[in-house]
C-alpha positions in Angstrom: 27.6 -26.2 -8.0 29.2 -23.7 -6.5 27.6 -21.4 -9.3 24.0 -23.3 -8.1 24.0 -22.5 -4.7 25.3 -18.7 -5.5 22.3 -18.2 -7.4 19.8 -19.9 -4.7 21.3 -17.5 -1.8 20.8 -14.6 -3.8 17.3 -15.3 -4.5 16.7 -16.4 -0.7 18.6 -12.7 0.2 17.0 -10.9 -2.0 13.3 -12.4 -1.1 14.4 -11.8 2.2 15.0 -8.6 1.7 11.6 -7.4 0.6 10.0 -9.5 3.5 11.5 -6.9 5.5 10.8 -4.2 3.4 6.9 -5.1 3.9 7.2 -5.9 7.2 9.0 -2.3 7.9 5.9 -0.7 5.8 3.1 -2.4 7.8 5.2 -1.6 11.2 5.1 2.5 10.4 1.4 1.7 9.5 0.6 0.4 12.9 2.8 3.0 14.8 0.1 5.6 12.7 -3.2 3.6 13.3 -2.1 3.4 17.0 -1.4 7.0 17.6 -5.0 7.8 15.9 -7.1 5.5 17.2 -5.0 3.4 20.4 -3.8 0.3 20.5 -7.2 -2.1 20.5 -8.3 -3.6 17.4 -11.7 -4.3 18.5 -12.2 -0.4 18.8 -9.4 1.0 15.9 -10.9 -0.3 12.7 -7.8 1.2 10.7 -5.9 -1.0 13.5 -7.6 -3.9 12.4 -7.5 -3.7 8.6 -3.6 -3.2 9.0 -3.0 -6.7 11.2 -5.2 -8.4 8.4 -2.9 -7.0 5.4 -0.1 -7.9 8.0 -0.9 -11.4 8.3 -1.6 -12.3 4.7 2.1 -11.3 3.9 3.2 -13.2 6.9 3.9 -10.7 9.4 4.6 -13.2 12.3 2.2 -12.5 15.4 5.5 -11.0 17.5 6.8 -8.6 14.6 3.2 -7.2 14.7 2.7 -6.9 18.6 6.2 -5.7 19.0 5.2 -2.4 16.6 1.8 -1.9 18.7 4.0 -1.7 21.6 6.3 0.4 20.0 3.8 2.9 18.9 1.7 2.9 22.4 5.2 4.0 23.9 5.4 7.1 25.7 9.2 7.6 24.5 7.7 6.6 20.8 8.7 9.0 17.7 5.8 10.6 16.2 5.1 9.2 12.2 3.7 11.8 9.9 2.2 10.0 6.5 2.7 12.7 3.4 2.0 12.1 0.0 4.1 13.6 -2.6 4.2 14.4 -6.5 6.7 13.8 -9.1 7.0 13.2 -12.8 9.2 10.0 -13.3 11.6 9.2 -16.4 9.8 10.3 -19.7 6.6 12.2 -18.0 5.3 9.1 -16.0 3.0 10.6 -13.4 3.8 9.5 -9.5 2.4 9.7 -6.0 4.6 8.5 -3.6 3.3 8.1 -0.3 5.3 7.8 2.7 5.7 7.5 6.9 7.9 8.9 8.3 9.5 10.8 11.3 11.6 13.4 9.6 10.2 14.8 6.4 13.2 16.9 6.0 15.3 13.4 5.5 12.8 12.0 3.1 12.0 14.7 0.4 15.7 14.8 0.3 16.3 11.0 -0.1 12.9 11.7 -3.0 14.8 14.6 -4.4 17.9 12.1 -5.0 15.9 9.3 -6.4 14.0 11.6 -9.2 16.9 13.2 -9.9 19.8 10.8 -10.5 17.0 8.7 -12.5 15.8 11.6 -15.3 12.1 12.6 -12.7 11.2 15.6 -11.3 9.5 16.4 -8.0 6.1 18.3 -8.3 4.3 20.8 -6.5 1.3 19.2 -4.4 -1.7 19.2 -6.6 0.0 19.1 -9.8 -0.9 15.6 -10.4 -3.0 14.3 -7.7 -6.2 15.1 -10.0 -4.8 12.6 -12.1 -5.8 9.6 -9.7 -9.3 8.5 -8.0 -8.7 7.1 -4.8 -11.0 4.1 -3.9 -10.9 1.1 -1.8 -10.2 -2.1 -2.7 -11.7 -5.1 -0.8 -10.3 -8.7 -1.5 -12.7 -11.6 0.0 -13.0 -15.2 -0.4 -15.5 -16.2 -3.5 -16.9 -19.3 -2.0 -20.5 -19.2 -0.6 -21.4 -15.2 -2.3 -23.5 -15.3 -4.7 -22.1 -12.2 -6.9 -25.4 -10.7 -7.5 -27.3 -11.0 -4.4 -24.2 -9.2 -2.6 -23.6 -6.8 -4.8 -27.5 -5.7 -4.0 -27.0 -6.4 -0.5 -23.8 -4.2 -0.3 -24.6 -0.9 -2.6 -25.6 0.4 0.8 -21.9 0.4 1.7 -20.9 1.8 -0.9 -19.6 -0.8 -3.2 -19.0 0.5 -7.0 -18.0 -2.9 -8.5 -17.6 -6.4 -7.7 -14.7 -8.5 -9.4 -14.0 -12.3 -9.7 -10.4 -12.0 -9.6 -9.9 -15.9 -11.1 -8.2 -17.2 -8.2 -11.5 -18.2 -6.0 -11.3 -14.0 -4.5 -13.4 -10.8 -5.3 -12.8 -7.6 -5.7 -14.4 -5.0 -3.9 -14.0 -1.1 -4.8 -15.9 1.3 -2.9 -15.2 5.6 -2.8 -12.3 6.5 -0.6 -15.2 7.8 1.7 -16.8 4.3 2.1 -13.6 2.6 3.1 -15.2 2.3 6.4 -18.5 1.8 5.9 -17.8 -1.3 3.6 -15.0 -2.3 6.3 -17.9 -2.8 9.3 -20.5 -3.9 6.9 -18.2 -7.0 6.1 -17.0 -7.8 9.2 -20.7 -7.3 10.1 -21.3 -10.2 7.8 -18.8 -12.4 9.5 -16.9 -12.2 5.5 -13.4 -12.6 6.1 -11.4 -9.3 4.5 -8.0 -11.0 3.1 -7.0 -7.3 1.9 -7.9 -3.9 2.8 -6.7 -1.1 1.3 -6.8 2.5 0.0 -5.6 2.9 -3.5 -5.2 5.4 -6.2 -6.3 4.6 -9.7 -4.9 6.7 -12.6 -7.4 8.2 -15.1 -4.8 8.4 -18.0 -2.7 6.1 -18.6 1.4 7.0 -19.9 3.1 4.4 -23.2 6.1 3.9 -23.0 8.6 2.0 -25.3 10.9 -0.7 -23.1 14.1 1.0 -23.4 11.8 3.8 -21.4 9.8 1.4 -19.1 14.5 0.5 -18.2 14.9 4.1 -17.6 11.3 3.8 -15.3 12.2 0.6 -13.1 15.4 2.3 -12.1 13.1 4.8 -10.2 11.0 2.1 -9.1 14.3 0.2 -7.7 15.7 3.6 -5.6 11.6 4.0 -4.5 10.9 0.8 -3.7 14.4 0.6 -1.5 13.6 3.6 0.4 12.5 2.3 4.5 10.2 5.8 4.2 7.6 5.0 1.4 4.8 3.1 2.0 3.1 2.6 -1.5 3.6 4.2 -4.9 1.2 4.9 -7.5 1.8 5.7 -11.3 0.0 5.8 -14.6 2.3 3.6 -16.5 0.6 1.2 -18.8 
């Protein structure tokens, strides 16, 4: 009975730990969005999208409001968004997006993560060309005719419309059309369940199970780093 309880407690701790890291990430994204466009989601489309994503991840409204208040405080620290590039174990191409108030700390931590797991930090621009930046939106599929909808939204930059098999459509647009698609969906009163900018790899790396285990060690370290907001890689 004691072992069962310990296993349950460990799983619960891991779940809440992961949720806490997600809330930290959203808090930083909210901070940057507020600094760039103000505290009003109605006039700040980026903040509006982040709040929708945070709510979808079950971030409490009180936490969201607190993050907005902290960002708007005069004595609040400035955050920078910086993307770093690196090769993970066995040559996996990676881009690490960060939000930080101390770039010196962030790059030092990233170098340590890569060095200790057999990876290598790279010069900016050396791997970025291996990824395409896309805007990805998830919306409810109910009540939408795919053919009509595609024709209607092509003027807003839609490239692809895919059914995820779980009652949602996934819309992809070029990076530059993210704002236009968000506006188009909102004008049509279509609920945006999630909206984010992704880096899609143009090539894929193949690793053995043993090599993947090496790569996962690096991913675990990056996942626990509070300055890291997103990690993109080309591992198949």
